[in-house]
C-alpha positions in Angstrom: -2.3 -7.8 -29.6 -5.3 -9.9 -28.8 -3.9 -12.9 -28.1 -0.8 -11.4 -25.7 -4.2 -10.1 -24.0 -5.5 -13.5 -23.2 -1.9 -14.9 -21.9 -1.3 -11.8 -20.0 -4.6 -11.6 -18.2 -4.0 -14.7 -16.6 -1.9 -12.7 -14.4 -4.9 -10.5 -13.7 -5.7 -12.0 -10.7 -2.3 -13.0 -9.1 -1.8 -8.9 -9.4 -4.5 -7.6 -7.5 -4.5 -10.2 -4.9 -0.7 -9.1 -4.5 -1.8 -5.3 -4.5 -4.9 -5.7 -2.3 -2.6 -7.9 0.3 0.2 -5.8 0.9 -2.5 -2.6 0.4 -4.6 -4.1 3.4 -1.2 -4.7 5.6 0.1 -1.6 5.2 -3.7 0.1 6.0 -3.7 -2.1 9.1 0.3 -1.9 10.4 0.5 1.8 9.4 -2.3 3.6 11.6 -0.2 2.2 14.9 3.1 3.3 13.6 2.0 6.5 12.7 0.2 6.8 16.4 3.5 5.8 17.8 5.6 8.0 15.6 3.2 10.9 17.6 4.0 9.8 21.0 5.8 11.9 23.2 7.8 9.4 24.9 11.0 9.1 23.0 11.7 5.5 23.7 8.5 4.7 21.9 9.1 7.3 19.2 12.5 6.8 18.3 12.3 3.0 17.4 9.4 3.8 15.4 11.1 6.5 13.1 14.2 4.4 12.5 12.1 1.5 11.2 9.6 3.7 8.7 13.0 5.2 7.9 15.3 2.3 6.8 12.2 0.6 5.6 11.7 3.1 3.1 15.4 3.8 1.7 15.9 0.2 1.2 14.7 -0.6 -2.3 11.5 -3.2 -2.8 13.5 -5.8 -4.6 15.7 -5.8 -1.7 12.9 -6.6 0.6 11.5 -8.8 -1.5 14.6 -11.0 -1.7 15.3 -10.7 2.0 11.5 -11.8 3.2 11.7 -14.9 0.5 15.2 -16.0 0.8 15.8 -14.9 4.5 12.7 -16.0 6.0 12.1 -19.0 4.2 13.5 -22.2 6.1 13.4 -26.4 5.6 10.7 -26.1 8.2 8.6 -23.3 6.7 8.9 -22.5 3.1 7.0 -18.9 2.2 5.1 -19.1 -1.4 6.0 -16.9 -3.9 2.5 -14.8 -3.1 3.0 -14.8 0.6 6.8 -13.3 0.7 5.1 -10.9 -1.8 2.2 -9.8 -0.2 4.8 -9.5 3.0 7.5 -7.9 1.4 5.2 -5.3 -0.1 3.3 -4.8 2.9 5.5 -4.0 5.0 6.8 -1.1 2.6 3.2 0.1 2.7 3.2 0.0 6.3 5.6 2.2 5.9 4.4 4.6 3.5 0.9 4.4 5.1 2.4 5.7 8.4 3.5 8.8 7.2 -0.1 9.5 5.2 -1.8 8.8 8.5 0.7 11.0 10.0 -0.1 13.5 8.0 -3.6 13.2 7.8 -3.9 13.7 11.9 -1.4 16.4 11.9 -3.5 18.5 9.1 -6.8 18.2 12.0 -6.6 21.6 12.8 -5.3 22.5 16.7 -8.8 23.6 17.8 -10.4 20.2 17.0 -7.9 18.9 19.5 -8.7 21.2 22.1 -12.4 21.2 21.9 -11.8 17.4 22.1 -9.7 18.0 25.4 -12.3 20.6 27.1 -15.1 17.9 27.0 -12.4 15.7 28.5 -12.6 13.3 25.9 -10.0 9.9 26.4 -7.4 9.8 24.3 -8.6 6.9 22.4 -12.4 8.9 22.1 -10.5 11.6 20.8 -9.0 9.7 18.0 -12.0 7.7 17.4 -14.7 10.4 17.2 -12.9 13.9 16.3 -9.5 13.2 15.0 -9.7 10.3 12.7 -13.0 11.0 10.7 -11.3 14.4 9.5 -8.1 12.9 9.0 -9.8 10.4 6.6 -10.9 13.5 4.0 -6.7 14.4 4.1 -5.1 10.6 4.1 -7.9 9.1 1.4 -6.3 10.8 -2.0 -2.4 10.2 -0.9 -3.5 6.7 0.1 -5.4 6.0 -3.4 -2.1 7.3 -5.2 0.1 5.0 -3.2 -2.7 2.1 -3.8 -1.9 2.8 -7.4 1.8 2.8 -7.4 1.7 -0.5 -4.9 -0.1 -1.6 -8.0 2.6 -0.8 -10.3 5.7 -2.1 -7.7 3.8 -5.5 -7.8 5.2 -6.0 -11.0 8.8 -6.7 -8.6 7.2 -9.8 -7.7 7.8 -11.4 -10.7 11.4 -11.7 -10.2 10.9 -14.1 -7.3 8.2 -16.3 -9.0 5.2 -14.7 -8.3 2.8 -15.8 -11.9 1.3 -11.8 -12.0 0.9 -9.6 -15.4 4.3 -8.9 -15.8 5.8 -12.2 -15.4 3.6 -13.7 -17.9 5.0 -11.0 -20.1 8.4 -11.9 -19.8 7.4 -15.5 -20.3 5.4 -14.3 -23.6 8.3 -12.4 -24.7 10.6 -15.1 -24.7 8.5 -17.1 -26.6 7.5 -14.9 -29.1 10.1 -12.2 -29.1 7.8 -9.7 -29.3 8.4 -7.8 -26.5 7.1 -4.5 -27.2 4.0 -5.5 -28.2 3.5 -7.7 -25.3 5.1 -5.0 -22.6 2.9 -2.7 -24.1 -0.2 -4.7 -23.5 0.8 -5.3 -20.3 1.2 -1.5 -19.8 -2.4 -1.2 -20.8 -3.1 -3.7 -18.5 -1.7 -1.8 -15.3 -4.2 1.5 -16.2 -7.1 -0.4 -16.4 -6.6 -2.0 -13.1 -5.8 1.4 -11.7 -9.1 3.3 -12.8 -11.3 1.7 -10.6 -9.4 2.5 -7.7 -8.8 6.3 -8.4 -12.6 6.2 -9.1 -13.6 4.6 -5.6 -10.9 7.0 -4.0 -12.9 10.0 -5.8 -16.5 8.7 -4.9 -15.2 8.2 -0.9 -13.3 11.5 -1.1 -16.6 13.0 -2.0 -18.6 11.2 0.4 -16.3 12.0 3.5 -15.9 15.5 2.4 -20.3 15.6 2.2 -21.0 13.7 5.5 -18.0 16.2 7.5 -20.0 19.3 6.0 -23.4 17.9 7.6 
């Protein structure tokens, strides 16, 4: 197993970078999607609902193929890393928008009414009152999704991204010891998920303590 571990470890950096990049895209794009989905204007809300539902309905591997083969051209060839981050980031944005929306809607009505009673503009209301409280609700499911995204990043191997799964497949072809190789790969994914869970627990406790203070 030690030999397999050494080989598969070469894909850790790519796995982590794809996961971090896609999650970053989701975190950034998910919030405006969530806010637009809560809009009272049907013309703004309906397209966002349609986009989010379509993205979530299509399997991740299909999005990777669409991004990698569909967006690439002779003039702008996407690398496997760029396609993986773009495809998985698109999916992450849809899921994070729903996580954000759930967090925002969990804020008690009294908090909204208090902010409006103080004549706070919408931007200040969200920034000072709503979002800090929503974060307490958002962090646990966001961390859970980040771990799921780490596992989903293995799909990037099908377009040639040299992550853990890619190297596991290559090593299996060479050694014909698929069970041992992929068991080692599974162990690596578990080990990589532990820091995400630890950081999420720490951030959750810190936010709860800050809100209580």
